[in-house]
N, C-alpha and C positions, 0 to 999 in steps of 0.2 A: 542427543543428536542435534546438530546445528541447524537453524532455520535457513533454508536455501531459497525461499521465495523472494521474489522481487517485490518491493513496495513503491507505490506511486504516491508522492507527496502532492497535496492538493490544497488550494485555498477556495473557499466558497465564493469569494468575490472574483479572484483573478483566474481561477482554473488551475491547470497543471503547474507545478513549480519545478519542472525539470523532467528528465527521463526517469523511468523505473530503476531503483537503485536498491542496495541493501537497507536493512532496517535502520542501522545506526545513521547512515547518510540521509535517509528520509526524514527521521526525527530531527536531525540538525537543520536540515533545509526548512522544515515547517517552523522550528523554533526561531530561526534567523528571520523568516518572513514575518512571524508574529511580532517579533521585537521591532522590526522597522514599520509595521503597520498594525498598531494595537487594536484597531476595530475589526480586523480581518479574523475569520475563523479557519484554522487549518486542521488538517488531519492526513494520515497516511493510510492507504488501502493495499491490501495484497492484489498483485496482479494475477495470481494463479493460486488457487487452492485446491487440494485434493479432497473430495468428499467421499466417504466411505458409507454406503448404504447396504445394510444386511450383509456385511462381510465382503462386499465387492466394491472396487473403486469405480469412480465415474468414468474412468478410461475404458472400462470393459463392458459397460452397458450398451446392449444393442438397441438402436433407435428404429 
């Protein structure tokens, strides 16, 4: 099953490196930024993750 989440590329120094995109684009963006600024730390984070607790998704939990 393909990963359909959107990923947010970020730099610890600069902040967001663009809009949320697919995983390949986020990795490319972070790699490009890290090559331009060798002292910056980059990472990509999922913008939405579905968490399953005791067999139910977080969408169906009543608050």
